[in-house]
The first five atom37 places (N, CA, C, CB, O) and aatype in JSON, in Angstrom:
{
  "aatype": [20, 20, 20, 20, 20, 20, 20, 20, 20, 20, 20, 20, 20, 20, 20, 20, 20, 20, 20, 20, 20, 20, 20, 20, 20, 20, 20, 20, 20, 20, 20, 20, 20, 20, 20, 20, 20, 20, 20, 20, 20, 20, 20, 20, 20, 20, 20, 20, 20, 20, 20, 20, 20, 20, 20, 20, 20, 20, 20, 20, 20, 20, 20, 20, 20, 20, 20, 20, 20, 20],
  "atom_mask": [
    [1, 1, 1, 1, 1],
    [1, 1, 1, 1, 1],
    [1, 1, 1, 1, 1],
    [1, 1, 1, 1, 1],
    [1, 1, 1, 1, 1],
    [1, 1, 1, 1, 1],
    [1, 1, 1, 1, 1],
    [1, 1, 1, 1, 1],
    [1, 1, 1, 1, 1],
    [1, 1, 1, 1, 1],
    [1, 1, 1, 1, 1],
    [1, 1, 1, 1, 1],
    [1, 1, 1, 1, 1],
    [1, 1, 1, 1, 1],
    [1, 1, 1, 1, 1],
    [1, 1, 1, 1, 1],
    [1, 1, 1, 1, 1],
    [1, 1, 1, 1, 1],
    [1, 1, 1, 1, 1],
    [1, 1, 1, 1, 1],
    [1, 1, 1, 1, 1],
    [1, 1, 1, 1, 1],
    [1, 1, 1, 1, 1],
    [1, 1, 1, 1, 1],
    [1, 1, 1, 1, 1],
    [1, 1, 1, 1, 1],
    [1, 1, 1, 1, 1],
    [1, 1, 1, 1, 1],
    [1, 1, 1, 1, 1],
    [1, 1, 1, 1, 1],
    [1, 1, 1, 1, 1],
    [1, 1, 1, 1, 1],
    [1, 1, 1, 1, 1],
    [1, 1, 1, 1, 1],
    [1, 1, 1, 1, 1],
    [1, 1, 1, 1, 1],
    [1, 1, 1, 1, 1],
    [1, 1, 1, 1, 1],
    [1, 1, 1, 1, 1],
    [1, 1, 1, 1, 1],
    [1, 1, 1, 1, 1],
    [1, 1, 1, 1, 1],
    [1, 1, 1, 1, 1],
    [1, 1, 1, 1, 1],
    [1, 1, 1, 1, 1],
    [1, 1, 1, 1, 1],
    [1, 1, 1, 1, 1],
    [1, 1, 1, 1, 1],
    [1, 1, 1, 1, 1],
    [1, 1, 1, 1, 1],
    [1, 1, 1, 1, 1],
    [1, 1, 1, 1, 1],
    [1, 1, 1, 1, 1],
    [1, 1, 1, 1, 1],
    [1, 1, 1, 1, 1],
    [1, 1, 1, 1, 1],
    [1, 1, 1, 1, 1],
    [1, 1, 1, 1, 1],
    [1, 1, 1, 1, 1],
    [1, 1, 1, 1, 1],
    [1, 1, 1, 1, 1],
    [1, 1, 1, 1, 1],
    [1, 1, 1, 1, 1],
    [1, 1, 1, 1, 1],
    [1, 1, 1, 1, 1],
    [1, 1, 1, 1, 1],
    [1, 1, 1, 1, 1],
    [1, 1, 1, 1, 1],
    [1, 1, 1, 1, 1],
    [1, 1, 1, 1, 1]
  ],
  "atom_positions": [
    [[-4.41, 12.64, 28.65], [-3.16, 12.76, 27.92], [-2.64, 14.18, 28.04], [-3.35, 12.36, 26.43], [-3.4, 15.15, 28.14]],
    [[-1.34, 14.28, 28.04], [-0.73, 15.6, 28.05], [-0.7, 16.14, 26.62], [0.69, 15.55, 28.66], [-0.92, 15.41, 25.66]],
    [[-0.43, 17.41, 26.51], [-0.32, 18.03, 25.18], [0.78, 17.36, 24.38], [-0.05, 19.56, 25.29], [0.6, 17.09, 23.19]],
    [[1.92, 17.08, 25.0], [3.03, 16.42, 24.3], [2.64, 15.04, 23.8], [4.25, 16.32, 25.21], [3.01, 14.64, 22.7]],
    [[1.88, 14.3, 24.61], [1.44, 12.97, 24.2], [0.46, 13.06, 23.03], [0.79, 12.24, 25.37], [0.49, 12.24, 22.11]],
    [[-0.4, 14.05, 23.06], [-1.36, 14.26, 21.97], [-0.62, 14.61, 20.68], [-2.38, 15.37, 22.33], [-0.95, 14.09, 19.61]],
    [[0.36, 15.48, 20.77], [1.15, 15.88, 19.6], [1.89, 14.67, 19.04], [2.15, 17.01, 19.97], [1.93, 14.48, 17.83]],
    [[2.47, 13.85, 19.92], [3.19, 12.66, 19.48], [2.24, 11.67, 18.81], [3.91, 11.98, 20.67], [2.58, 11.08, 17.78]],
    [[1.07, 11.49, 19.37], [0.07, 10.6, 18.79], [-0.36, 11.11, 17.41], [-1.14, 10.48, 19.72], [-0.49, 10.32, 16.48]],
    [[-0.58, 12.39, 17.3], [-0.97, 12.98, 16.0], [0.12, 12.77, 14.96], [-1.28, 14.48, 16.16], [-0.17, 12.48, 13.81]],
    [[1.38, 12.92, 15.35], [2.5, 12.71, 14.42], [2.55, 11.26, 13.97], [3.83, 13.11, 15.08], [2.76, 10.98, 12.78]],
    [[2.38, 10.32, 14.9], [2.38, 8.9, 14.55], [1.24, 8.57, 13.59], [2.28, 8.03, 15.81], [1.42, 7.83, 12.62]],
    [[0.07, 9.13, 13.88], [-1.08, 8.87, 13.02], [-0.86, 9.46, 11.62], [-2.35, 9.45, 13.64], [-1.27, 8.85, 10.63]],
    [[-0.24, 10.61, 11.53], [0.06, 11.21, 10.23], [1.03, 10.33, 9.45], [0.64, 12.62, 10.41], [0.87, 10.15, 8.25]],
    [[2.05, 9.79, 10.12], [3.01, 8.91, 9.46], [2.32, 7.63, 8.97], [4.17, 8.55, 10.42], [2.59, 7.16, 7.87]],
    [[1.43, 7.08, 9.8], [0.71, 5.87, 9.41], [-0.2, 6.14, 8.21], [-0.12, 5.33, 10.59], [-0.32, 5.31, 7.31]],
    [[-0.83, 7.29, 8.21], [-1.7, 7.67, 7.09], [-0.9, 7.78, 5.8], [-2.41, 9.01, 7.39], [-1.34, 7.31, 4.75]],
    [[0.26, 8.4, 5.87], [1.11, 8.53, 4.69], [1.56, 7.17, 4.19], [2.33, 9.41, 4.99], [1.61, 6.93, 2.99]],
    [[1.9, 6.26, 5.12], [2.35, 4.92, 4.73], [1.22, 4.16, 4.04], [2.85, 4.14, 5.97], [1.46, 3.46, 3.05]],
    [[0.01, 4.28, 4.55], [-1.14, 3.61, 3.93], [-1.38, 4.17, 2.54], [-2.4, 3.77, 4.8], [-1.59, 3.42, 1.59]],
    [[-1.35, 5.49, 2.41], [-1.57, 6.11, 1.09], [-0.5, 5.67, 0.11], [-1.58, 7.64, 1.2], [-0.8, 5.4, -1.06]],
    [[0.75, 5.59, 0.55], [1.83, 5.15, -0.34], [1.57, 3.72, -0.8], [3.19, 5.25, 0.36], [1.75, 3.4, -1.98]],
    [[1.16, 2.86, 0.12], [0.85, 1.48, -0.23], [-0.28, 1.43, -1.26], [0.47, 0.66, 1.02], [-0.21, 0.67, -2.23]],
    [[-1.31, 2.23, -1.06], [-2.45, 2.23, -1.96], [-2.07, 2.74, -3.35], [-3.58, 3.07, -1.39], [-2.51, 2.19, -4.36]],
    [[-1.25, 3.79, -3.41], [-0.8, 4.3, -4.71], [0.05, 3.25, -5.43], [-0.01, 5.6, -4.53], [-0.03, 3.13, -6.65]],
    [[0.86, 2.51, -4.69], [1.65, 1.43, -5.31], [0.73, 0.37, -5.88], [2.61, 0.8, -4.28], [0.95, -0.11, -7.0]],
    [[-0.31, 0.0, -5.13], [-1.27, -0.98, -5.65], [-1.86, -0.49, -6.97], [-2.39, -1.24, -4.63], [-1.94, -1.26, -7.93]],
    [[-2.27, 0.75, -7.01], [-2.86, 1.31, -8.23], [-1.86, 1.28, -9.38], [-3.33, 2.76, -7.98], [-2.23, 0.96, -10.51]],
    [[-0.61, 1.6, -9.09], [0.41, 1.6, -10.13], [0.63, 0.18, -10.65], [1.73, 2.18, -9.61], [0.67, -0.04, -11.87]],
    [[0.77, -0.79, -9.74], [0.99, -2.17, -10.17], [-0.2, -2.72, -10.95], [1.26, -3.05, -8.97], [-0.02, -3.56, -11.83]],
    [[-1.39, -2.27, -10.63], [-2.59, -2.75, -11.31], [-2.81, -2.05, -12.65], [-3.81, -2.54, -10.41], [-3.72, -2.42, -13.4]],
    [[-1.99, -1.06, -12.96], [-2.03, -0.37, -14.25], [-3.44, 0.11, -14.62], [-1.51, -1.29, -15.34], [-3.9, -0.07, -15.75]],
    [[-4.1, 0.73, -13.66], [-5.43, 1.28, -13.93], [-6.56, 0.31, -13.63], [-5.51, 1.71, -15.34], [-7.73, 0.68, -13.75]],
    [[-6.25, -0.91, -13.26], [-7.28, -1.89, -12.93], [-7.9, -1.66, -11.57], [-6.71, -3.27, -13.0], [-8.9, -2.27, -11.21]],
    [[-7.28, -0.77, -10.8], [-7.76, -0.44, -9.46], [-7.58, 1.06, -9.27], [-6.99, -1.25, -8.35], [-6.46, 1.57, -9.34]],
    [[-8.68, 1.74, -9.03], [-8.58, 3.19, -8.81], [-8.16, 3.45, -7.36], [-9.93, 3.89, -9.13], [-8.25, 2.57, -6.51]],
    [[-7.69, 4.67, -7.11], [-7.3, 5.01, -5.75], [-8.5, 4.93, -4.81], [-6.68, 6.41, -5.7], [-8.36, 4.51, -3.67]],
    [[-9.66, 5.34, -5.28], [-10.87, 5.28, -4.46], [-11.2, 3.82, -4.1], [-12.07, 5.92, -5.2], [-11.55, 3.52, -2.96]],
    [[-11.08, 2.94, -5.08], [-11.32, 1.51, -4.82], [-10.28, 0.96, -3.85], [-11.31, 0.71, -6.13], [-10.61, 0.19, -2.95]],
    [[-9.04, 1.34, -4.05], [-7.97, 0.87, -3.17], [-8.2, 1.36, -1.74], [-6.6, 1.35, -3.68], [-7.94, 0.64, -0.78]],
    [[-8.67, 2.58, -1.61], [-8.92, 3.17, -0.29], [-10.02, 2.43, 0.46], [-9.29, 4.64, -0.44], [-10.05, 2.44, 1.69]],
    [[-10.92, 1.79, -0.28], [-12.02, 1.06, 0.34], [-11.64, -0.36, 0.75], [-13.19, 1.02, -0.61], [-12.44, -1.05, 1.39]],
    [[-10.43, -0.82, 0.39], [-9.99, -2.16, 0.77], [-9.74, -2.22, 2.28], [-8.71, -2.56, -0.01], [-9.23, -1.27, 2.88]],
    [[-10.12, -3.35, 2.89], [-9.78, -3.49, 4.31], [-8.35, -4.04, 4.42], [-10.8, -4.43, 5.03], [-7.74, -4.4, 3.42]],
    [[-7.85, -4.09, 5.63], [-6.44, -4.47, 5.83], [-6.17, -5.89, 5.32], [-6.07, -4.37, 7.31], [-5.1, -6.16, 4.78]],
    [[-7.12, -6.79, 5.49], [-6.94, -8.16, 5.0], [-6.8, -8.22, 3.49], [-8.1, -9.02, 5.42], [-5.94, -8.93, 2.96]],
    [[-7.64, -7.46, 2.8], [-7.55, -7.41, 1.34], [-6.25, -6.77, 0.89], [-8.74, -6.64, 0.76], [-5.65, -7.21, -0.1]],
    [[-5.79, -5.74, 1.61], [-4.52, -5.1, 1.25], [-3.36, -6.07, 1.43], [-4.29, -3.84, 2.1], [-2.43, -6.07, 0.63]],
    [[-3.41, -6.88, 2.47], [-2.35, -7.87, 2.69], [-2.34, -8.9, 1.57], [-2.54, -8.57, 4.05], [-1.28, -9.27, 1.07]],
    [[-3.52, -9.37, 1.19], [-3.62, -10.36, 0.1], [-3.1, -9.76, -1.21], [-5.08, -10.83, -0.08], [-2.32, -10.4, -1.91]],
    [[-3.54, -8.56, -1.53], [-3.1, -7.91, -2.76], [-1.59, -7.69, -2.75], [-3.83, -6.56, -2.95], [-0.92, -7.88, -3.77]],
    [[-1.05, -7.29, -1.61], [0.4, -7.1, -1.49], [1.16, -8.39, -1.73], [0.75, -6.54, -0.11], [2.21, -8.37, -2.38]],
    [[0.66, -9.51, -1.22], [1.31, -10.8, -1.43], [1.26, -11.21, -2.9], [0.65, -11.88, -0.55], [2.24, -11.74, -3.44]],
    [[0.12, -10.98, -3.53], [-0.01, -11.32, -4.96], [0.97, -10.51, -5.79], [-1.46, -11.07, -5.45], [1.63, -11.05, -6.67]],
    [[1.07, -9.23, -5.51], [2.02, -8.37, -6.24], [3.44, -8.85, -6.01], [1.88, -6.89, -5.79], [4.22, -8.94, -6.96]],
    [[3.78, -9.17, -4.77], [5.14, -9.64, -4.45], [5.44, -10.95, -5.18], [5.3, -9.84, -2.94], [6.53, -11.12, -5.73]],
    [[4.48, -11.86, -5.2], [4.67, -13.13, -5.92], [4.89, -12.88, -7.41], [3.46, -14.05, -5.71], [5.75, -13.5, -8.02]],
    [[4.1, -11.98, -7.99], [4.25, -11.68, -9.41], [5.6, -11.03, -9.71], [3.12, -10.77, -9.88], [6.2, -11.3, -10.74]],
    [[6.06, -10.16, -8.81], [7.39, -9.56, -9.0], [8.48, -10.61, -8.93], [7.64, -8.47, -7.95], [9.42, -10.58, -9.73]],
    [[8.36, -11.53, -7.99], [9.34, -12.61, -7.88], [9.35, -13.48, -9.13], [9.05, -13.48, -6.65], [10.42, -13.84, -9.63]],
    [[8.17, -13.81, -9.63], [8.08, -14.62, -10.85], [8.71, -13.88, -12.03], [6.61, -14.96, -11.17], [9.42, -14.48, -12.84]],
    [[8.45, -12.59, -12.12], [9.02, -11.78, -13.2], [10.54, -11.78, -13.13], [8.48, -10.34, -13.13], [11.22, -11.9, -14.15]],
    [[11.07, -11.65, -11.93], [12.54, -11.67, -11.76], [13.12, -13.01, -12.13], [12.92, -11.32, -10.32], [14.14, -13.08, -12.82]],
    [[12.48, -14.1, -11.67], [12.98, -15.44, -11.93], [12.95, -15.79, -13.42], [12.17, -16.46, -11.15], [13.87, -16.42, -13.93]],
    [[11.9, -15.37, -14.1], [11.74, -15.71, -15.51], [12.42, -14.68, -16.42], [10.25, -15.82, -15.86], [12.52, -14.88, -17.63]],
    [[12.89, -13.59, -15.83], [13.54, -12.51, -16.55], [12.66, -11.9, -17.63], [14.82, -12.99, -17.16], [13.15, -11.42, -18.66]],
    [[11.36, -11.93, -17.39], [10.42, -11.29, -18.31], [10.44, -9.78, -18.03], [8.97, -11.88, -18.16], [10.69, -9.37, -16.9]],
    [[10.17, -8.97, -19.05], [10.15, -7.53, -18.8], [8.98, -7.16, -17.88], [10.04, -6.75, -20.13], [7.89, -7.71, -17.99]],
    [[9.23, -6.24, -16.98], [8.2, -5.82, -16.05], [7.6, -4.48, -16.47], [8.76, -5.73, -14.64], [6.4, -4.26, -16.29]],
    [[8.41, -3.6, -17.01], [7.93, -2.26, -17.31], [7.54, -2.12, -18.75], [8.96, -1.23, -16.95], [7.11, -1.05, -19.18]]
  ]
}
């Protein structure tokens, strides 16, 4: 790899890392302390996808039923 390719790869990896951390912090927030950041960090991608779907379903239900979320 050239230096430019290495720099570009490092930038992409940094962006992906930030996106994963943001997703994990959102999980922790939605779980209201039921999931620590350390526990969230240990989830594999399959578990993160499942948890994300559950959160999305619950948000949709909350919107449809007009129950308070916050």
